[in-house]
N, C-alpha and C positions, 0 to 999 in steps of 0.2 A: 343687203346693205347695212353697214353698222350704223348704230344710233350716234347722232350728234349729242354730246353731252352739255347740258347748261347747269351751272350751279343752282341747286334747288333752294328755295326759301325754306326756312323752318316752319312756317305756318302762315296763316292769314295775318297775324299780328305784325308781320315783317312787310306786308304788301300795302302800297297805297291803293292799288286797284287789284281786286280779288274776284275773279270770274270763274263760276264753277258750273260746268255742264249746261251752259247757256243754250236754250233752244227758242226759236221763234217761227211759228208754223202759221202759214196763210192757207186755209183749207186743207188740201192734202200736200202742199208743198213746203218743205222745211227750208226757209231761207237761212236760218242758222241752226245747226244741228250738232249740239254737244260741244260748244266751244268752251275751253277752260285755259286761262292764263293768268299771270300775276304780274304786275309792274312794281318796281322797287322804288323806294323814294330816291329822287333826284335822277331818275332815268327817263331817257327819250325812247319810248317803245312804238314801233311802227306796225301797222296792219297793211299788208300788201295782198293783192289778189286781182284777178280779172273782173271786169264789170259784171255784176250780178252774182258775185261770190259770197256776199253777205257782209261786207266791211261796214257799209253805211248802216245797215240795220243793227249791227252789233253795236256801233257807236250810239245810235238812237236809244237802244236799250240801256246802255251804260249811263246816259244822262237823264233817263226817265221820260224820253219822248214816246217810247213805245213800252208796252207792257210785255215781259217775256212769257212764252208759253210755258217754259219750265227752266229750272236752274236757279242759281243764286248770284247776286252781284253786290259788292260792297265797295265803295269808294271812300277812303279815309274812315273806314268802318261804318258808313252810312248807307242805307239802302236808297238808291236814286229814285225808286218809285214813290217815295215819300215826299221828296222835293221840299225838305225842310228849309227854313231861312238859312241855317248853317250850312247846308249843302249848297245852296245858290250863291252864298258868300265864297265858298271854298273851291267851287268847280265852275270854270267858265268854258263855253263852247263856241267855236267857230264853225258854223255850218258852211255848206258849199254855196248856199244862197240864203240871204237874210233881208228881211225887210227893214229899211232905214226911213227916217223922215226926209222926204225929198227937199223941203224948203229950209230945213236947217243947214247951217255951215258945217264944214268938217269939224271946226273947233267946238262948236256947239253940241254937236252929236257926241263926241267923246266926253265933253264936260258933263252932258246929261248922264251918261253911263257912269262916270266917276262919281256922280252924286249918289249912286245906289249903294256905295261901299264906304266903310268906315274910315279906311286908310288907303285911298287911291294913289296912284303914281301921278306925277305932275303931267298934265295934259301936253304941254308943249314939248316935253321930253319924249313922250310916247309918240307924238306925230313925227318928231325927228327920227325916232328909231324905226318906224315903219315907211319913211320916206314921203311923208304927207306935209312937211313943214311949209312948203311953198304954196299948198292947196288949202292951208288952214281956213281961210275965209271965203273959200268957194262953196257954192251950195251943193248939197249932195246930188241933185238931179243934174248937175253939170259934169260930173265925174265920169271917167272912162270906166269900163268893166274892170280892168286891172286896179285902178284907184279905189274902186268900191271894195274890192277883195282886201286891200290893204286897210281900208277904213274898218271893215269887219274885224281884222286882226287887231287893230287899235282898241276897239271898244271890248274886245276879248281880254286883253292883257291889262287895261287901265286899272282894274280892281285889284291887281296883284293877287290873283288866286293861287292856291297851293297846286291845283291841277289844271292844266290846259288840255282841252280836247279839241283837236283841229281835224276837220274833214276836208282832204284834198286842199290844203291851205295854199299851195303854190300854183294851182290851176289858173291859167290865164296871166301869169305874172310874167314880166320881161326879166332878162337875167339879173339886173341890178336889183330889182324888187325882190327877186328870189333870195339874193344874197342878203338883203336887209331882213327878210323873214328868218332866214337861218340864224342871223345875229340875234335876233329876238329870242328865238327858241334857246339858243345857247345861253344867253344872258339869264333867262328864266331858270335853266337847269343850274347854272352857276350860283344862283340865289337859293338853291336847294329845292326848286319846284320840280314837278314831274309833268311829263308831256306824253299824250297818247294822240298819235296821228294816223290817218291813212294817207296813202300816196300811190300814184302809179309811176312816179319818178325814181328810178333806181339809183341815180345819182344822188338825189336828195336823201333816199334811205340810207345809202352808204355813208354819206357826210354827216347825217344828223343822229342816226338812231343807234343806241347801245345794243338793242336787241330788235329782231323783227319777227313777226309771225305771218306766214303765208297761208291765207284762207282760200281754199278751193272747194267749190260746191258746198259751202256753208260749214265746212270743217277745217281745222288747222292741219295743214300738211307738213309744216316745219315750223320750229321756233328755236332761234338761237342768235348769237351775234352774226353780223353780216359776214365777218371773216370766216367763222366756223361754218356758215352755210356754203360760202364759196368754196372752201376747201373740201367739203363733202360732196357738193353737187355740180361744181363748176371747175373741175380740176384739170381742164384742158385749155390750152392757149393756141391762138392762131398766129403763125409766122408767114409772112408774105414778102416776096421779093421777085425781081426778074433775073434771069440768067442767060449766058450765051447759048444760043440754040445748038451749038456744036457739042455742048457738055452732054455727058451720058446721063439720061433720065434715070437709069439704074442707079448712077451715083447719088442722084437727088433722093431717090426712094430709100437710100440706105442711110440717110442723114441721121435717123434715130430709130432705135428698135421700138419706140413707143409712138411713132409718127404715122399719120396717114396723109399721103402726099398727092395732090392733084397738080397737073401742069397743062398748060394750053398755049399754043403759038400766038405771038403777038407780032406787030410790025418790027421791022428791022432784023428779022431773023432771030429774035430772042423768044424765050418762053416765060410766061408768068407762072410762078409757082406758089402754091398755098399748101401750108403744112399744118395739120391739126396735130398737137402733140401734148403729152402729159408731162413732158419734161423740156420746157422751153430752153433752159439753160444748156442742156446737152445738144439740143438741135443747133442752138446758136454756135456752140463750140465746133460742131461738126462743119456748119457751113464756113466758118472762119478758116478751118483747116484745109478745106477742099479748093486747090488752087484752079481747078478746071471751071468752076461755076461762074466766076466773074460776076459777082452778085452786085445788083444795084437796087436801090430803093427798099432797102430791108426795113421791115416794120413788124412790131410784135404786139399783139392785143391779148392780154391775159383775161382769163374767165372772171366774171363779176356777177353781181346780183341779177342782172337781166338774164344771164344764162340760168341762173338758179330759178328765176321766176318762171322762164319758159319751160324748163324741165318739169317744174310741179304743176304748172298750169295745164300742160298737155298730158300729164300723168306718166309719161315715158313708159307706157304699157303696164303701170302699177297703179293700184288704187291710191289716190292721193294721201289718205290718212295713214297708209302703211309705209310711205317713203321714209319718214323719220318719226320715231316714237319718242317725243320729248319726255324727259323725266318729270314725275308727278311734282307739280308745284313750281315748275320752271316757267 
């Protein structure tokens, strides 16, 4: 398989986040095994991977919550293990779960966090951005799980940090709250900030991330833009439709030289057809030109990050780290 090429950085000075050969070992188990990547200024960078792949451990090392077994990490040129005042002012973390003061109101909670920073955002504006304006004077203990996650996001962004580190930020959010989250992330990027996030949501990764790294078994299996990874690893589309049962299935199978066709009888004497093809446009032209098919319910699903994720997570018969060899420094 050919390499997916990513523009390489000229060196650590160009990176907001610079991770080199990061390892974290527990006993004889390597939770993170030689992970290297860099995140550019103003970039949204996503870490994808199955449960237990090492995403959260990587983030915890990045923000100083865990000490790496080996490797180096620099964020804005600082070592997170030192956890200096400058680091805490510049890097904000939203964990999957966080302890909040249950008897404070939402507004009091965000105001408290704002007081820790020299130039915080306006609390009311932050609450509006995360969709908690109407809950501003409710106590934390009365919030739902999704509202608590939005509150965690609010206290993360109120200090206007340079770098946001978000661990599964959309988990448990309803669709509107998820859109609010995406708007907050985009606004942070537009102000020149950098975002590093983990997610299981392939739509979220596609919508938000400039680049993604897929971690499998503690190692990076692929790293590039979502579009480049889809082109490399999800180059097939699925075309489905129903056709007149009297139509020749041989005609269906000749729809495209790059297609694999499945057909099954359904009610009304028709057949349900599923075509897996690397050239959806050619297949659609062939369908339109074939008068015998009498096609109904035509639908096309093109390959996406979910297919990339599944290909890498299952290994597809290849050791994950060998699927794509990302250029040094990308």
